[in-house]
Each structure stands twice: as C-alpha cells, then as structure tokens.
N, C-alpha and C positions, 0 to 999 in steps of 0.2 A: 270058491278058492279066493281071496284077494292078493292081487300083482304084488309083488315084490316092484319098489322103487330101486330103480338100478342108476347110476352115473353113467352116460351115452360114451363107448369109446370117443377117443380122440378124431378116428377115421370117420365116423358115423356123425358127429357131431360138427365136424366141418363139412360135410356135405351138405346136411340142415342148413348152416351159415353160409356156405356157398348161394344155396338156393335166394338167398337174400338181395345178394350181389351181382350174380352171373344168371342172369336168364335165359342170355342167347349172345349170338355174338356180337353186335351191337353193344352190349350191356359191358362186354370185355375191355373192347374198343374203348369206349368212354373213361373206363376206368384207366385205362394206361394212356391214352392222349394226357387225359387230365395229371396223369404222373408227371410225363415230359414237359406239359405246360409248367408246371410246379417246378423242373430242374431246370429252368430258365433256358429251355431248347428254339433254338431261332428257326431250325427247318424239322418237320416230321413226315414221316414217308409212312405210310399203310398200306400194305396188299393182303388183300384177300382173294380167296380161290373157294369156287362153289357156295356163295353166302358168307363164308368165313366159316363153313364146316369144315372143311378140309385144312385149311392154313387159313393162320392171321399173322402178319409179320408186320411191325410197330419198331421204325429205326428214328430215333434221334441223335443231337449233338448236343445234349443239356449237358449238366454238372456231371451226371453219373453218380454208380454207386460204388462208395468206398468196400476196397475187398475184404475188410474185417468184418462189414456189417451186410455181404451177401446171405448169408443164413437166416441172419435175424429178419433179412427183406421179406421173408416168405414165412415168418412169424404170425398168426394173425394179434392181430392190436399191434403191430409194433409200428411206429412210424417215427419221423424225425419231424414232423411238423406240427406237434403238440409236446408239451410238457407240464405243464402245471393246468390244474381245473379250472381255471380263469381265463385260460385262452379258448377253453370252448367256447366262448360266448361272446368269441371277436375274431374267428375264423377269419385268415386272409388266403390261405389257400384252398385250392378245389378238392382236395382230397386230404383228409385229417383223421378217418380211423384206423388207416394200417391192416384193412379187409382184402384189399384187390388182389394182389401179387398170391396171398395164400389160398383165399379163393376159388381162383382161376387155376393155379395149381392142383388141386384138390378134385379138379373135374377134365383134367386133361394134360398132356405134355406138353415140358414148355422147359424152352432153352433159354437162358435169359446173359446176353454178353455186355458187360459193362467197363469203361474205362474212364477213371478220372484224369483231371491233366497234369496231376504230380507224379503218373506213372509210365513205364514205358512199355505196360503191358497192360491187358485186360482180362478180367478174372470171369470165368463162363462155367455155370452152373446148369447143369437138368434136371428136371423134376418130373416124375411120371407118377399121376394121380397123386400127390401128394408124400412122395420118397424122392430123396436124394440118391442119383444113379450116378451122376458123373461131377466133378467139380476142378477146372483145371486153369492154368494161365496160358493165353494165346495172344495171339497179335490182332490188334483192330483198333478201327479209327475211336477218337474222344465220343463218350456219351454211351448211349445206351439202344440194345437191340434184342427184342423180346421173340420169340418165332412159337406158336403155338400150335399143336395140332389134336388129333384124336382127343376133340372137344366132347365131352358127357358119353364117352366109351363106355366110362362105368356107372353110368345111369340112363340108360336106353329108355326110359320113358320119360326124360326129360326129353331125349332127341326127338322122340316123338311130335313134340308141342311145337316144335321149330317150325317155320313157314316154308314157303320155297327157296329155292338159291336166290332166286330173281327178285322175291320181297326182302330177304336178310340182305342183301345187296343193297337194295335202297332205301333200306332203313339204316345201313352204314353209309351211304354218301348224302341224307341228311343230317346224318350228326356230323359230320366233316363240313358241308356245305355251311354249319350252325357254327361250329367251332372255327371254320374262317373266318367267319363275320365278327366273331366275339373278341380274337386275337389278331388282329389285323399283322403285328409286329412278328407275327410265324408265318414262314413260308409253308403251305401243306402242298400233300401230295397224295393222291386216291389210285390205289391201282387194281383194278377188278380184271379179276381170271386174266393178265397180263396187258390190260389195256388202259391206259392213262385217261379215268374218268373225272380229277379236279388235281387244279395245279393254281394256285397262288404265289405271289412272289414274298409276300411278307413287309410289303412298302407302306406298311399302315393306312392303307387308302382304302376306304371301306366301298367308296361308290363302285368301282370298276367291277368289283366280287358281286355285289344284288345285281347291277347291268347285266353283265353276263351271263349268271346265273339264271335268271328271270328275263332273259332277251328285252332290256327295257334300255330307253335312252334318258337323258337329263328332266327332260320333259314329263318325264311319268313321275319322278320323286322327287320329294321335299324334306331337305334337309331340315334337322329337327334338334334345337338347342333351348337348353332352358335349365336357372339354376335358380333353386330359393334355400336359403338358411344353409342346411348342411345336404340338401337332397340337388342330385343334377342327375340330366336323362341330353341323351344327343345318339344320332344316328340318323337313319331314314325311313320314310315311309310314303306308300305310294298316294296319288294324287286319288280320288275317289274311282273314276272310272274304270280302274284299274283294279279286278278287284277278282276274286276265284270263289271256285262255290267250298270250299273247304279251310282251315288254317293252317295248313301243313307249311304257310309262306308267312307265317307271325312267329319271329323270332323275339323273346325275350329274356334280355341278361338282367344278372342283379350282381353287380361286382362284376361283369364278365363271366357267370357262371347261368347256363342256360336253364331256365325252370319252365316247370308249368305251374301257372295260375289261373283258375276258371275268373277267379274277379278281377284282374288284371286283364284278362281277353276281352271280357264284359265290357269293362269301362273304355276300353280302345273303341268298341265297337260301338257303344253308345256314342262318343266323343265322332265318331263317323255318319251316325245316321240321320243328320239335318243335311249330310251332304249326298248321299247317294238312296235311291229309292229301290231298292231291292237289296234282301237280306243275304249278302254276300262278303268277305272276308277281306280287307287289304294286303296289299303285302309292306311288311314289318321289320324293322331292325332295328332295334333300342336297346343302350345300353341304360340301365338305372343306377346311379353311383349313390349306396346310402354308409353312412357309418357302420362298421362291423358289427358293434355291440348294439345296433339296432335293429339286426336283422338273424334267426337264426336258422341255419342250413342244416342243421343236427335234428331232422324230423322224418328222415325218410332214406332209408338205407342207400339207395342211390342218388342221394343228396340230389333230386329236381324239383322238391318241395320245400317253399320255405313259409315261415312267419316273420312278421314284422311286427316293433313294438307300437305303432301308432298307426293302422293299417288304413285307416278312413283318411288319414294325411294324405300318406302316401299312394293313393287310390286317386285322394283329388290332385295331387300336383301332376301324376300323369294324364287323367281325363283332361285336365287345364290346358296342359302344355301342347297337347295333338291339338285342342278345339283351338287353339290360338294360332299353331302354325298352320291349317286348315283355314281358319278365317281370313288370316292374312294372304293364303295364297289362292284362295278357291273359295270367295262368298257364298255364303249359304242359298240354295236353290235361285241363284242368278238366272243358270240356264233355263229353267224350268219358266221363271216369269220372264224373261224377255220372251218365250215363244209365246207365251198367253197373251202376253199385251200387245207384240209386233206381229205376229201370223195370225193369231185367233185360232190357234190349236190348245185344245184341254187334254193333260193324258190324267185319268183317273188312274195314279199313283200309289203306294205306300210311301209318302215322303212325309208323314207328320204324326205316326201311330208306333209307340212302342210295341215290341213282339206281345209283349203282358199285356197289352190292350187290342192287339191285333180282332181277337173275338170274341170281344164282350159288345154282345148286341146291343149296348146302352151309346157306344160309343159312335158308331157308325152305321148307316143302312144306305145299300145302294137304291131303295126307292128315290131318297133325297138329292141326287144326282142324275139321276138317270130316268128321263120320261117314258109312257109308253112308245115302242119303238113302231114305225111300218119298215117292213122287213122289204127290202129293193133287189138287192141280188147279191151272188156269190163271187169272189174276184179271184182268180188262180188257185182257185179251191183252197184257201187259205183264210181272204176275211171277209166277212158279212156286211155287206152297205146297206145301212137304212138310217130312214128320216125321221127326225124327230121335229119338235114345235120350236126348237132355236137353232138347227144344226146338220149336220150329216154326223152321222155315226159311225165308225167304224172297228168291226168286233174282232178279234182274233180268234178263228175258230178252237184253236187247239189251247189257248190261256183260259178262254171264256169255259170250254167243257170240264178241263182240270180242276178249275176252282168249284162247279156243280158238285163233279165229282168228290170232290175232297172234302167237302160238306155234307154229301150223302154219306159218305162212307166214316166220316169222325162222328158224325152224328147217328151213329147204325143203329137202328134198333130192328128186331125181326119182321118185319112188315112185307104186306103184300108187294111192296116198293121194290123189295128186291128177289129176284132170282137166287137160284142157285148151282153152281155147275159143278155136278155129281162126277165124280173123275177121283181115280186113285190112283197118285203118283210119287215115285219114290224118287227123293232129293238125298245128294249128298253132295256138300260143301264142302266135305272135308272137317275134320276137328273143333277145331277151332269157330271157323264160321256157323258149323250146327248147333254147337252151342250158344252162340249169341240169339239164335232164332229159340231154341230148345228152352231158356233161361226167361223167354217171352211171352213163352204159350198163352198165358192167361190173356194177355195183351190181344193177342192175335184171337184168341176164341170171343173176348168182348166185342170185338169189329165183325165177328161172324163170318170165322175162319174156322175151319176143321182141322185140325194140326196134332199129329203125336208122334213122338217120337219110336222108332222100332228097337227092335230088341239089339241090333248089331249099332245100334247109334244114327240110322237116318231118320231124314222126316218124313212121316206119309202126310200125305196131301190130302185129303179128301173131297171139300168142301170150300170155296170161296165165294163168296157173295156179289153179284154186278148188278147194274141197274134194269140195263136191258136197252138204255137210251143207245139210238142209232146200230142198233146190232153190235155194237163193240163188246169184246170180251177181253179180260187179261192174259195175255198171251205167254209163251213163256215163262211158266211157273217159277221156275229153277233159276233164272234170269233174275226174277222179280225178287226171291228170298236172297239171291245171294247180295246183290245191290241193298237191300232193306238190314240183312248182316254185317256189309259192310259201315253202313250209317250208323249202326247201332253202336257198331263198336267206336267210331270217330264222333261220336254225335256232340253237339254244342249246347244249346239250350232246349232242344227240341226232347219231347217225350218219345218213349215206343211207338206209344199210340200215334202221336203227330207224324211221326215216321213212316210206317205202316203206310195210313192214309195217305200220304203225299205219295209213296209211289205205287199204290193200286191204282190213284186216281191218274198220275203221269202213264202208266202203261196201260190204263182202260180208254183214254180220251182219242176223241177222232183228231187226227194228225194234220198236218200243214200238206194240202194236195189230195187229202179226200173228198172225194165229191160228194156232197148231201143234197138230198131231194128239197124242194121248196118246203115239205111239212118239216122234213126235221130240222130245217134251218130256223125258221118259226119258234118250234116246241123248245130249240137249243136257246132263243131268243128269251121266251116266256120263264124257260128257267133258270136263267140269267138273271132275272129281274126280280125271282125270289131270292136270291142270294145275298149275301150279308155285304161282301166287298168286292169291288170291285177291279180284283187283279187277282191274277193265278197264287198259287201257296209259294212261289218262289221270288213273290217282290213286282213278278213282270206286268205291264197294265196290259187288261184284257179289252180295254175301250178308248176310242181317242175320238175326240169331239171336233171338227171342224164348224166354226158359227157361219152362220148366214150371213152377217156382217163380213166377216172378212173374206168369202165368197165374192160377195157382191161389190167388194175395193179391190178386187183383183180383176172386175171387169170394167173396172171405171165407172162405178155404179155410186 
C-alpha cells in the first residue's frame, strides 16, 4: 500500500526546523548573542547552569523589541533585518533568517522581557514549547533579557546527544571568547554555575583580551594590518614559537562574523610553515573585511560557513598579509641557520617539506643525511649517543621509536613482523565518541585492528597489532581509543589512518626514562636508519648532530 503524502503539522515541522538551528546550548547562545549584537548592545551578560542544560540567561542593553512585534518575533521567518530579495546578497547583520527565537521556543521554555527606550515599561512573554502561556507589561531596564529552561524536554532523544555539563560549558566559553574578540566595543560577561568566567570592558582594544585569555605578553603577539583594494585584514597573530596542538585558538572573522573555513585555516598554516619546524597551530585573531556583496553567508543554517565570489584572490590576500607580517618580525629560519653556522649543531627537522610531500619517498631519505652510526651509550635513559664520520649524533629514543612505529603501523601488512595481542575488551566512550570509532572500523581493520560494535553500542576490541620491539605493548586501550576518537572529531588535514597510526605509535613507543639494553639501543638505531624521515610524526626532531669541527673549536684546537 502506498503511503499518502501529508503536510506535517506546524508543531512537528517546527521541531524539525529547530534541529537545523538549535543543536545544543552553545548554538542557542550563539543565535541570541548575535541578536543582541544586531540590536546595538553595549553590554551582554550570559549566565548558564549545568552547561546550559538547566538554564540559559542572556541580558543586553540593546534597542529592545517593540511590544507590538513581540508575538511576530517568535514566528518563523519573521525578521527586522531583511525586507527585499536583493538584501539577501549583501547581508550586513549577523542574523537575518528570523528562525532563532521560533526554533528555540519550540524545544524549551522561554521567557523574553524587552523594553524599548520610548516606553516606560517592558513587555514580557512566556513560551512553553511553542505555545504562548503568558504575556504582560512589567517594569524592567532598557534592552532585552531572555531566560531559557527545560531545553529539549519535549525531544529527549536530542538531549541524549548533548555532551557533559563541563564540555558544553567549555563550548560556550569558547564562543564568548571569540565573540569578545570580534566585538571589542561590547562588554561581555559570562557566568558559569554562578562563577564569573569571562569579563571584558568593551574598550575596543583587542590585545588585552587575547593576552589575558592565552596568557601572552607583547613579545608573543604580532599585530597584523593590511589592505588592498576593497579587502582589509587586522588583528593579532602569535609568533611561530607560540603554537598548540589544535586549532582551538584560531579565530577567523569575516566582517566580524566568526566562521569555519578549512581553506582559510590551511592558508594560514601554510604561511607559518617556513617559520615553524613542527606541525602545530598558532594563535590567530583576525578580522577580514570584505564588501558584503562579495561574500555569501546564507549557505548554512548556523551561518558559520561562507562562500566568496573570488576565493583565490581572498586566500592569496590572507596568505600574503600573514607572510609579510612574519617576514618583517620573524625572518624565516634565522634561528636555525645561526645555530648551524655558529654552534655546529644540525637539527634534522621537518622545516622545508609540506604535509602533502612528507611521506613521498622520492623527496627525502634518511640515508642521505644520517650515516652509519656507532652506538656509544645511553644518557639519562632518554638519549642515545652515537659516533658518525663527521660528528657526534644524539638520538631522542622516544621520538625515534615513535617514527619507526608510525611507519610500520601506517604501512601495515599482515606479516610475521607484527604480533597480535589476543584480547577481548569492551570499551565505552559514550555515544558520540563511540560513533567516531565505529564510523571508521574499516580504517582500523586495514591497520590490523580487530574491532566491532556490540549490540549495546559499545566497542569490542579483540586484536591490536604491535611490533614487539623492546617488549613494548600499547597499554590502556580505552585511553588510546578515546584520544583517537577526539582526534578524528577535530581532525584537520590528517586522515583517520594517519591519526590511528600516530596514536598507536605514540602509546607503544619507549618513553623518556626507559632503560634500554645495549642490544635494544643498537636495534633502535638500525631501525631508524631504515626509516624515511628523521623526525617523529608530530614534527619534533629525532636526531641532533654536533660536528667534530665545532667540538675542536670549543677546545681551542
């Protein structure tokens, strides 16, 4: 029997539409803060309890909502920011779809109090899962206050997908930090479970916001300012030495709107590459001003993705602006060159190869730079000292072993070189983290892992390959999988195969402080000489050479 096509009732269609805009507490706060910014607020106060699950409160001193518009404000596609079709192609406000309040009110209890400057009283309306339950005039300050409770109480399945209170609060804190950098003329306050976490004074000065948040001084930051034709970039970027393992400190704004754009991220990272030997990420807080008709923000319900009319020109402008700033303040490779020339110390680092070329065997060979070495001894159970034909070589045992294991795991083949840990362990990382592993089961299997999903959604670990070098085994399987799932969730350019190989190598490698026998040290050196690249998978050097001429100079010879 063919099912009849029916138009969904309004209450159901509203719940579906709400899912596009309202995913979690931070998405609610993002929409409401944007409304407050568009309302010309000078101060915005955000309060949350239990990661926003129990309570969200946002108070501003903006223009307010006219009492005659209060009902319309909660209707879908009702907005004061657009009137004509043409305006869609040159949007100047953060919000424009007219979906936020209606979507939020359909999945929560909402109380909105607002007063405009021409009135001596405020209008207050209460909504409970889409229905108006109360509307009255009350006394209140100018501006708007919105209180939200009972989030997703009518959609318990969606509540299950929320993260822990701590993680949800962390997401909100990150959002407000970004907003305070974008709108320096607005004073922000964020209270988490009654404690003040963020406070800015709205004095239009970006530097103290960044320096306080990331604990930096003026020597750590470079101011960036550049313009060409109708493009302008300004803000702060960190010196190459101030870097981190993820992009969480990279805030990119287009016309003061925070956006996510992997091409811009990669462009910035490529601009830093000549100045940094490791694959880490700088602190960035830049706003790129572009004519509104050259950027399309209407491509995603949450308005955090954009398209440009001439993407290559804009990416080139960003790259050249950052390169120019870094070249002016931090000449490329100056420190490494001086070390090599004046101290006779050579670092075998990843300082001249792009990530795409990193594993191309035709580009680089360890044998070309590291000769056959004679093992001398182990120092502090951390470094191996070796003699070469032209100098003393120091090998970081953990970095070297991690490189060896990474290449073995990445190029895994079912051979006698690998042993199998016959185990059966149940791992439960939670619904979201479990899904990251389960979605990549084929990648795990291609690398020799034997994983499967249990009937209850857990992960069953049966086998994991390891090389048996130095009697090391990957320990704490649950911890390794948790880290891998987080890396996959926030992954940048790394593939799941790369992420899995890196993490297993890191957790299987010998550690700093591990005592190795002479035979194990020699075996490690031999294995390293067979590897392709003399640095660990994170970009840290595995070998340092001190040439004999420099040693002779130190003794006045």
